[in-house]
SETITI-291787 format. One record per residue (C-alpha): residue number from 1; x, y, z. Coordinates in nm, 4 decimals, m for minus. Example, Ala and Ser with C-alpha at 12.3 -4.5 7.8 and 13.67 -1.06 7.14 Angstrom:
2
    n      east     north        up
    1    1.2300   m0.4500    0.7800
    2    1.3670   m0.1060    0.7140
END
This chain:
499
    n      east     north        up
    1    2.0601   m3.1192   m0.3298
    2    1.8487   m3.2752   m0.0645
    3    1.5347   m3.0594    0.0118
    4    1.2554   m3.0937    0.2501
    5    0.9328   m2.9327    0.1469
    6    0.6713   m2.7825    0.3915
    7    0.3137   m2.7539    0.2749
    8    0.1464   m2.4452    0.3975
    9   m0.1350   m2.5556    0.6148
   10   m0.3307   m2.2496    0.6215
   11   m0.5684   m2.3415    0.3597
   12   m0.8204   m2.0847    0.4447
   13   m0.5736   m1.8010    0.3769
   14   m0.4478   m1.9481    0.0549
   15   m0.8139   m2.0313   m0.0617
   16   m0.9800   m1.6964   m0.0033
   17   m0.6753   m1.4945   m0.1200
   18   m0.6469   m1.6915   m0.4381
   19   m1.0216   m1.6220   m0.5041
   20   m0.9780   m1.2692   m0.4376
   21   m0.7022   m1.2366   m0.6835
   22   m0.8565   m1.4686   m0.9379
   23   m0.5264   m1.6479   m0.9608
   24   m0.3599   m1.9480   m0.8211
   25   m0.0047   m2.0632   m0.7748
   26    0.1639   m2.3406   m0.5689
   27    0.1984   m2.2320   m0.2076
   28    0.4855   m2.4144   m0.0562
   29    0.8035   m2.3223    0.1322
   30    1.1140   m2.5172    0.0643
   31    1.4097   m2.5179    0.3089
   32    1.7437   m2.6626    0.2275
   33    2.0948   m2.6930    0.3818
   34    2.2471   m2.4765    0.0995
   35    1.9451   m2.2673   m0.0048
   36    2.0128   m2.2516   m0.3721
   37    1.7019   m2.0762   m0.5352
   38    1.5645   m2.1690   m0.8677
   39    1.7051   m1.9397   m1.1372
   40    1.4269   m1.9596   m1.3919
   41    1.0561   m1.9596   m1.4094
   42    0.8220   m2.2343   m1.5491
   43    0.5153   m2.0782   m1.6652
   44    0.1702   m2.2357   m1.6543
   45   m0.1869   m2.1375   m1.7110
   46   m0.3482   m1.9365   m1.4387
   47   m0.6686   m2.0447   m1.2649
   48   m0.9418   m1.7931   m1.2129
   49   m1.2245   m1.8254   m1.4575
   50   m1.3351   m1.5105   m1.6197
   51   m1.1367   m1.2707   m1.3790
   52   m0.7983   m1.3368   m1.5371
   53   m0.6914   m1.2721   m1.8891
   54   m0.6358   m1.6059   m2.0647
   55   m0.2959   m1.4659   m2.1821
   56   m0.1784   m1.4395   m1.8149
   57    0.0692   m1.7083   m1.7024
   58    0.1664   m1.8006   m1.3574
   59    0.4835   m1.9353   m1.1889
   60    0.6686   m1.9453   m0.8496
   61    1.0153   m1.8384   m0.7689
   62    1.2228   m1.9645   m0.4623
   63    1.4091   m1.6813   m0.2878
   64    1.5998   m1.6839    0.0403
   65    1.3957   m1.6035    0.3562
   66    1.7020   m1.4436    0.4999
   67    1.9358   m1.2852    0.2504
   68    2.2054   m1.2495    0.5187
   69    2.2142   m1.6202    0.5830
   70    2.3614   m1.8338    0.3107
   71    2.1970   m2.1445    0.4636
   72    1.8513   m1.9716    0.4758
   73    1.5425   m2.1607    0.4030
   74    1.3816   m2.0848    0.0844
   75    1.0465   m1.9434    0.0315
   76    0.8009   m1.9238   m0.2754
   77    0.7070   m1.5959   m0.4378
   78    0.4255   m1.6087   m0.6844
   79    0.4796   m1.4305   m1.0205
   80    0.2598   m1.3649   m1.3144
   81    0.2949   m1.2223   m1.6567
   82    0.1224   m1.1323   m1.9835
   83    0.4005   m1.1449   m2.2602
   84    0.4681   m0.8532   m2.4938
   85    0.1990   m0.8250   m2.7559
   86    0.4319   m0.7665   m3.0408
   87    0.7356   m1.0020   m2.9984
   88    0.9220   m0.8514   m3.2691
   89    0.9164   m0.5015   m3.1014
   90    0.9736   m0.6383   m2.7499
   91    1.2065   m0.4253   m2.5305
   92    1.1829   m0.6004   m2.1998
   93    0.9689   m0.6452   m1.8926
   94    0.7660   m0.3906   m1.7029
   95    0.7107   m0.4937   m1.3393
   96    0.3838   m0.3671   m1.1528
   97    0.4555   m0.2961   m0.7924
   98    0.1446   m0.2716   m0.5649
   99    0.0774   m0.0529   m0.2740
  100    0.0384   m0.1470    0.0877
  101    0.2400   m0.2967    0.2465
  102    0.0082   m0.5915    0.2045
  103   m0.0954   m0.5251   m0.1525
  104   m0.0358   m0.7660   m0.4449
  105    0.0061   m0.7047   m0.8280
  106   m0.0459   m1.0638   m0.9154
  107   m0.3651   m0.9962   m1.1072
  108   m0.2421   m0.6651   m1.2373
  109   m0.1219   m0.7698   m1.5791
  110   m0.4813   m0.8667   m1.6479
  111   m0.6440   m0.5634   m1.4904
  112   m0.4654   m0.2362   m1.4687
  113   m0.2004   m0.3358   m1.6900
  114   m0.4489   m0.3270   m1.9751
  115   m0.5006    0.0310   m1.9280
  116   m0.1432    0.0891   m2.0473
  117   m0.1148    0.2411   m2.4061
  118   m0.0719   m0.0136   m2.6874
  119    0.2974    0.0945   m2.7484
  120    0.3823   m0.0268   m2.3912
  121    0.1871   m0.3498   m2.4100
  122    0.3399   m0.4293   m2.7411
  123    0.6998   m0.3813   m2.6260
  124    0.6887   m0.4968   m2.2501
  125    0.5996   m0.8276   m2.0730
  126    0.3686   m0.7112   m1.7954
  127    0.4907   m0.8770   m1.4704
  128    0.3054   m0.9009   m1.1410
  129    0.3933   m1.0751   m0.8065
  130    0.2516   m1.1442   m0.4539
  131    0.5100   m1.0054   m0.2197
  132    0.6680   m1.2423    0.0444
  133    0.4099   m1.3296    0.3154
  134    0.1162   m1.2744    0.0916
  135   m0.0897   m1.5508   m0.0431
  136   m0.0642   m1.7244   m0.2722
  137    0.3090   m1.6665   m0.2016
  138    0.3899   m1.8366    0.1335
  139    0.1609   m1.6551    0.3678
  140    0.1803   m1.5296    0.7284
  141   m0.0749   m1.4444    0.9806
  142   m0.0842   m1.2890    1.3374
  143   m0.4168   m1.4633    1.4238
  144   m0.5590   m1.1069    1.5600
  145   m0.8786   m1.0820    1.7446
  146   m1.1749   m1.0018    1.5250
  147   m1.2113   m0.6535    1.6843
  148   m0.8554   m0.5745    1.6131
  149   m0.9070   m0.6181    1.2324
  150   m1.1273   m0.3205    1.2259
  151   m0.9644   m0.0477    1.0226
  152   m1.0316    0.2120    1.2928
  153   m0.8451   m0.0039    1.5317
  154   m0.5518   m0.0968    1.3115
  155   m0.5191    0.2921    1.2458
  156   m0.4392    0.4233    1.5848
  157   m0.7163    0.6559    1.6624
  158   m0.6837    0.7853    2.0124
  159   m0.9630    0.7970    2.2670
  160   m1.2152    1.0683    2.2521
  161   m1.0116    1.2658    2.5198
  162   m0.6941    1.2271    2.3413
  163   m0.5503    0.9487    2.5778
  164   m0.3154    0.6993    2.3990
  165   m0.3398    0.4385    2.6866
  166   m0.5728    0.2235    2.4861
  167   m0.3597    0.2404    2.1785
  168   m0.0579    0.1117    2.3746
  169   m0.2528   m0.1711    2.5099
  170   m0.3802   m0.2571    2.1751
  171   m0.0270   m0.2507    2.0418
  172    0.0955   m0.4865    2.2893
  173   m0.1884   m0.7231    2.2228
  174   m0.1409   m0.7225    1.8479
  175    0.2307   m0.7333    1.8623
  176    0.2168   m1.0359    2.0998
  177   m0.0363   m1.2280    1.8579
  178    0.2061   m1.1480    1.5645
  179    0.5038   m1.2858    1.7614
  180    0.3040   m1.5886    1.8824
  181    0.1613   m1.6757    1.5353
  182    0.3675   m1.5122    1.2590
  183    0.6585   m1.7829    1.2658
  184    1.0022   m1.7034    1.1420
  185    0.8893   m1.5450    0.8165
  186    0.7326   m1.2397    0.9796
  187    1.0814   m1.1400    1.1100
  188    1.2004   m1.1202    0.7407
  189    0.9261   m0.9016    0.5977
  190    1.0650   m0.5626    0.4839
  191    1.0894   m0.3305    0.1972
  192    1.4660   m0.4112    0.1386
  193    1.3964   m0.7810    0.1237
  194    1.0975   m0.7199   m0.1134
  195    1.3376   m0.5189   m0.3381
  196    1.5874   m0.8148   m0.3247
  197    1.3083   m1.0442   m0.4188
  198    1.2375   m0.8279   m0.7106
  199    1.5936   m0.8641   m0.8422
  200    1.5552   m1.2322   m0.8175
  201    1.2480   m1.2103   m1.0338
  202    1.4311   m0.9890   m1.2697
  203    1.7200   m1.2405   m1.2987
  204    1.4733   m1.5405   m1.3349
  205    1.3082   m1.3582   m1.6178
  206    1.6455   m1.3407   m1.7849
  207    1.6455   m0.9688   m1.8028
  208    1.9562   m0.7393   m1.7651
  209    1.7367   m0.4543   m1.6655
  210    1.3834   m0.4178   m1.5656
  211    1.1129   m0.1174   m1.6019
  212    0.8764   m0.0698   m1.3027
  213    0.5560    0.1035   m1.2404
  214    0.5156    0.1435   m0.8624
  215    0.2101    0.2925   m0.7010
  216    0.1793    0.4390   m0.3426
  217    0.3828    0.2032   m0.1076
  218    0.5234    0.0514   m0.4373
  219    0.6987    0.3913   m0.4928
  220    0.8939    0.3297   m0.1892
  221    0.9743   m0.0257   m0.3014
  222    1.0694    0.0961   m0.6449
  223    1.2948    0.3630   m0.4976
  224    1.4611    0.1176   m0.2709
  225    1.5170   m0.1156   m0.5608
  226    1.6676    0.1580   m0.7660
  227    1.9007    0.2557   m0.4783
  228    2.0174   m0.1216   m0.4077
  229    2.0241   m0.2186   m0.7712
  230    2.0678    0.1144   m0.9795
  231    2.1978   m0.0370   m1.2912
  232    1.9399   m0.3051   m1.3085
  233    1.6636   m0.0408   m1.3770
  234    1.5396    0.0720   m1.7157
  235    1.2417    0.3072   m1.7057
  236    1.0901    0.3717   m1.3610
  237    0.7753    0.5308   m1.2940
  238    0.6872    0.6004   m0.9343
  239    0.3136    0.7177   m0.8813
  240    0.1769    0.8779   m0.5656
  241    0.4806    0.9099   m0.3696
  242    0.5814    0.8025   m0.0090
  243    0.8088    1.0225    0.1915
  244    1.1329    0.8371    0.2059
  245    1.2616    0.9955    0.5373
  246    1.5120    0.7355    0.6501
  247    1.4663    0.8270    1.0218
  248    1.0873    0.7596    1.0319
  249    0.9964    0.5805    0.7128
  250    0.6318    0.4560    0.7658
  251    0.5940    0.6786    1.0722
  252    0.6287    0.9616    0.8101
  253    0.3712    0.7952    0.5950
  254    0.1206    0.7733    0.8937
  255    0.1914    1.1379    0.9921
  256    0.1224    1.2494    0.6217
  257   m0.2452    1.1928    0.6813
  258   m0.2825    1.5173    0.8745
  259   m0.1902    1.7221    0.5697
  260   m0.3413    1.4930    0.3231
  261   m0.6811    1.5376    0.4871
  262   m0.6282    1.9186    0.5025
  263   m0.5474    1.9056    0.1180
  264   m0.8502    1.7170    0.0211
  265   m1.1294    1.8442    0.2566
  266   m1.2050    2.1576    0.0634
  267   m1.2512    1.9611   m0.2661
  268   m1.4913    1.7237   m0.0584
  269   m1.6749    2.0258    0.0891
  270   m1.7264    2.1883   m0.2492
  271   m1.8776    1.8650   m0.3662
  272   m2.0888    1.8012   m0.0638
  273   m2.2400    2.1461   m0.0780
  274   m2.3094    2.1530   m0.4544
  275   m2.6807    2.2153   m0.5458
  276   m2.8407    1.9188   m0.7174
  277   m2.5997    1.6693   m0.5343
  278   m2.8330    1.3933   m0.3906
  279   m2.5841    1.3451   m0.1120
  280   m2.5583    1.7153   m0.0251
  281   m2.4881    1.7806    0.3413
  282   m2.4741    2.1507    0.3594
  283   m2.5810    2.4656    0.1679
  284   m2.2347    2.6140    0.1740
  285   m1.8809    2.4675    0.1527
  286   m1.7754    2.6560    0.4637
  287   m2.0300    2.4736    0.6675
  288   m1.9111    2.1244    0.5995
  289   m1.5935    2.1184    0.8092
  290   m1.7676    2.2409    1.1337
  291   m2.0530    2.0126    1.0648
  292   m1.8050    1.7017    1.0375
  293   m1.6289    1.8134    1.3568
  294   m1.9490    1.8571    1.5525
  295   m2.0953    1.5150    1.4325
  296   m1.7633    1.3304    1.5281
  297   m1.7624    1.4905    1.8538
  298   m2.1294    1.3883    1.9081
  299   m2.0562    1.0351    1.8058
  300   m1.7557    1.0246    2.0529
  301   m2.0086    1.0957    2.3251
  302   m2.3056    0.9070    2.1815
  303   m2.2149    0.6096    1.9544
  304   m2.4879    0.4647    1.7337
  305   m2.5353    0.0821    1.7308
  306   m2.4362   m0.0725    1.3899
  307   m2.5093   m0.4464    1.3818
  308   m2.2825   m0.6249    1.1508
  309   m1.9990   m0.3663    1.1285
  310   m1.6753   m0.3842    1.2882
  311   m1.6939   m0.2388    1.5589
  312   m2.0605   m0.2762    1.5856
  313   m2.1207    0.1002    1.6497
  314   m2.0689    0.4171    1.4568
  315   m1.8541    0.6196    1.6902
  316   m1.6541    0.9360    1.6173
  317   m1.3355    0.7384    1.5032
  318   m1.5327    0.5127    1.2722
  319   m1.6620    0.8391    1.1104
  320   m1.3044    0.9815    1.0949
  321   m1.1778    0.6537    0.9368
  322   m1.4552    0.6613    0.6851
  323   m1.3452    1.0102    0.5889
  324   m0.9986    0.8912    0.5439
  325   m1.1065    0.5977    0.3267
  326   m1.3475    0.8104    0.1265
  327   m1.0939    1.0707    0.0482
  328   m0.8804    0.8304   m0.1544
  329   m1.1012    0.9073   m0.4553
  330   m1.3870    1.1564   m0.5332
  331   m1.5893    0.8507   m0.6595
  332   m1.6002    0.7432   m0.2721
  333   m1.7342    1.0805   m0.1415
  334   m2.0932    0.9553   m0.1489
  335   m1.9868    0.6925    0.1056
  336   m1.8941    0.9676    0.3732
  337   m2.1801    1.1948    0.2885
  338   m2.4407    0.9241    0.3205
  339   m2.2887    0.8211    0.6584
  340   m2.3025    1.1749    0.7766
  341   m2.6519    1.2296    0.6649
  342   m2.7587    0.9053    0.8353
  343   m2.5737    0.9877    1.1554
  344   m2.7228    1.3263    1.1899
  345   m3.0703    1.1455    1.1915
  346   m2.9460    0.8904    1.4460
  347   m2.9481    0.6134    1.2020
  348   m2.6808    0.4061    1.0093
  349   m2.6620    0.2748    0.6577
  350   m2.6294   m0.1101    0.5896
  351   m2.2890   m0.2434    0.7394
  352   m2.0247   m0.2150    0.4795
  353   m1.9090   m0.5344    0.3208
  354   m1.5290   m0.6288    0.3527
  355   m1.2980   m0.9155    0.2371
  356   m1.3094   m1.2399    0.4055
  357   m1.1458   m1.2418    0.7616
  358   m0.8650   m1.4732    0.6400
  359   m0.7667   m1.2293    0.3819
  360   m0.7647   m0.9470    0.6325
  361   m0.5486   m1.1605    0.8729
  362   m0.2965   m1.2268    0.5974
  363   m0.2832   m0.8646    0.4632
  364   m0.2757   m0.7093    0.8148
  365    0.0115   m0.9311    0.9050
  366    0.2169   m0.8549    0.6007
  367    0.1590   m0.4847    0.6642
  368    0.2595   m0.5258    1.0286
  369    0.5774   m0.7014    0.9531
  370    0.6983   m0.4528    0.7023
  371    0.5999   m0.1573    0.9043
  372    0.7617   m0.2671    1.2105
  373    1.0821   m0.4294    1.0804
  374    1.1702   m0.1314    0.8346
  375    1.2443    0.0917    1.1099
  376    1.2411    0.1067    1.5100
  377    0.9391    0.2855    1.6569
  378    0.9337    0.4770    1.9953
  379    0.8183    0.2410    2.2807
  380    0.7323    0.5311    2.5296
  381    0.3646    0.6151    2.5790
  382    0.4886    0.9605    2.6781
  383    0.6264    1.0221    2.3200
  384    0.3062    0.9341    2.1668
  385    0.0953    1.1286    2.4034
  386    0.2779    1.4522    2.3329
  387    0.2692    1.4027    1.9627
  388   m0.0993    1.3191    1.9664
  389   m0.1765    1.6160    2.1855
  390    0.0141    1.8536    1.9368
  391   m0.1437    1.6927    1.6499
  392   m0.5024    1.7232    1.7813
  393   m0.4486    2.1007    1.8262
  394   m0.3006    2.1662    1.4779
  395   m0.5092    1.9149    1.2772
  396   m0.8475    1.8554    1.4490
  397   m1.0096    1.6613    1.1538
  398   m0.7656    1.3635    1.2114
  399   m0.7737    1.3976    1.5978
  400   m0.4168    1.2944    1.6599
  401   m0.4172    0.9584    1.4777
  402   m0.1366    1.0187    1.2303
  403    0.1131    1.0651    1.5291
  404   m0.0035    0.7841    1.7474
  405    0.1271    0.4310    1.8358
  406    0.0697    0.1464    1.5992
  407    0.1421   m0.2137    1.6979
  408    0.5194   m0.1334    1.6048
  409    0.5473    0.0517    1.9431
  410    0.5474   m0.2922    2.1032
  411    0.7090   m0.4945    1.8248
  412    0.9471   m0.7485    1.9809
  413    1.1897   m0.7746    1.7013
  414    1.4548   m0.4967    1.6361
  415    1.5195   m0.4045    1.2838
  416    1.7732   m0.6183    1.1140
  417    1.9188   m0.3441    0.9088
  418    1.9065    0.0333    0.8898
  419    1.6399    0.1862    0.6355
  420    1.7790    0.2304    0.2977
  421    1.8507    0.5996    0.2403
  422    1.7143    0.7049   m0.1006
  423    1.9893    0.9392   m0.2857
  424    2.0679    1.0690   m0.6135
  425    2.3241    0.8273   m0.6991
  426    2.2442    0.6216   m1.0008
  427    2.1092    0.6499   m1.3524
  428    1.8731    0.9355   m1.4400
  429    1.5761    0.7075   m1.5457
  430    1.2977    0.7919   m1.3010
  431    0.9747    0.9690   m1.3631
  432    0.7607    1.0720   m1.0615
  433    0.3944    1.1512   m1.0991
  434    0.1821    1.2943   m0.8139
  435   m0.1705    1.4262   m0.7517
  436   m0.1836    1.7724   m0.5948
  437   m0.4463    1.6507   m0.3486
  438   m0.3818    1.3025   m0.2173
  439   m0.4912    1.1944    0.1246
  440   m0.2663    0.8860    0.1593
  441    0.0437    1.0154   m0.0164
  442    0.0343    1.3978    0.0132
  443    0.2353    1.6401   m0.2142
  444    0.4286    1.7557    0.0842
  445    0.5775    1.4047    0.1372
  446    0.6173    1.3456   m0.2443
  447    0.8282    1.6590   m0.2543
  448    1.0661    1.4809   m0.0144
  449    1.0962    1.1964   m0.2424
  450    1.1541    1.4438   m0.5300
  451    1.4502    1.6050   m0.3206
  452    1.6110    1.2816   m0.2233
  453    1.6287    1.1532   m0.5824
  454    1.7655    1.4757   m0.7045
  455    1.9035    1.4606   m1.0684
  456    1.7826    1.0932   m1.1152
  457    1.4160    1.2068   m1.1390
  458    1.1794    1.4385   m1.3053
  459    0.8517    1.5096   m1.1464
  460    0.4971    1.5621   m1.2922
  461    0.2467    1.7199   m1.0429
  462   m0.1083    1.6724   m1.1542
  463   m0.3980    1.9061   m1.0803
  464   m0.6124    1.6116   m0.9541
  465   m0.7637    1.4753   m0.6464
  466   m0.7413    1.1216   m0.5105
  467   m0.4797    0.8476   m0.4556
  468   m0.3128    0.7056   m0.7708
  469   m0.2289    0.9551   m1.0567
  470   m0.1370    0.7673   m1.3686
  471   m0.4365    0.6408   m1.5637
  472   m0.6503    0.6804   m1.2648
  473   m0.7901    1.0429   m1.2550
  474   m0.8376    1.1204   m1.6251
  475   m0.5806    1.3914   m1.6547
  476   m0.4715    1.3936   m2.0003
  477   m0.1483    1.5804   m1.9704
  478   m0.0199    1.3625   m1.6863
  479   m0.1187    1.0332   m1.8434
  480    0.0309    1.1368   m2.1859
  481    0.3594    1.2430   m2.0161
  482    0.3899    0.9086   m1.8290
  483    0.2853    0.7017   m2.1326
  484    0.5315    0.8691   m2.3502
  485    0.8060    0.7968   m2.1088
  486    0.7303    0.4278   m2.0795
  487    0.6989    0.3825   m2.4539
  488    0.9975    0.5945   m2.5680
  489    1.2038    0.6834   m2.2572
  490    1.1418    1.0644   m2.3204
  491    1.0969    1.2555   m2.0014
  492    1.0106    1.6267   m1.9583
  493    1.3311    1.8344   m1.9482
  494    1.2287    1.9692   m1.6022
  495    0.9598    1.9300   m1.3364
  496    0.6213    1.9804   m1.4822
  497    0.2757    2.0973   m1.3625
  498   m0.0353    1.9402   m1.5420
  499   m0.3575    2.1390   m1.5050
END
């Protein structure tokens, strides 16, 4: 078969992302007239110095860019593994599916995979991968302006008066950049295609079935995989669950922040008012919410210069975005409290450090492609304006952002297929685990996933706060239940609550 190989020229993205992951893999895309992907993996040592377990191995797999086109060019997907520690007891492979979209599990066999109980590491190869579009798989970029890489810009916070006009202009600017710089691949980034890539990974591993541990957005990927390839699944853990609403998909995830913030804020307020806390912001928990709202409104009117930050000012939306980021884990609460304390005095802390810009460009482009290709978003400013106005009235902490327009409102490519509808058809081999207070994937949305999967799943709800439940929040009951399932296949007989 004659092939022509294209070397990825964006060395900056490849280099910094490789350094971030602590791993390298060949980054090429191969196009051919017949598009016959490789069916096995050639494992080599991974580079990364002390950041990668020396047992971890790396490979690349060719998959079709467009599964609907038999003549599609091939693209490379980077894969990693740590083999089962007891070969005589080996059961199969456990795929680690990262969140995002825009997250990678390529380094996870060396990192979070090592938190798994010995019985699981003995019996399963731990498999990671960088999803299509994300370096060191063939990368995409939108080439966004520096200001548009600010999290408070990517998340569609409306103007202080609630207007969405600025958000619509930002959406058009960012979508135009993605269309101009994203190439053909950005049109083929989607959850369904990631699920198809996973099945190619499974086949290349030589596995008849594969187990999986998906986290956050990875729960939606895992659910879509289990829907498209139900009999290729062994034991599936979905941890911190996305709402699978097929009419809204990621619009429902964004909207979930309204309730997620409401679920977590009382926990933060209790911490932030606790005597002896060096980052205490109020004497009573009941005072923290009105204090936050007053402070955000003041910063809307009178931003504080913040040299080195993006944007270079502390305004109300930057404070709100910091709240969202900090609520992902109680360990991050001090970041928000310190910012509140400084802002009340008219000062700012040192500008927060972030990943290299090339990494942000790559991650943002992958997120944009998946979010906008999975489902069509409304294009009318009036639709968003009404939703934002309603949201601001009901959920003042999030100021309308969760129902506002992302760049998908101006995305130039219509979805190539309808969203996958998650159903109860397939084997009953899925265990769901969900924190009760989760800002990013709130319990309300998790219950929608539970209902959609029906008899296929059992759900463990954990009395914990933060994003990520299994082996993350120290809940012995929840961790024990999930570990038992991965090690033995035993699930609770019914949905369970872990205090």
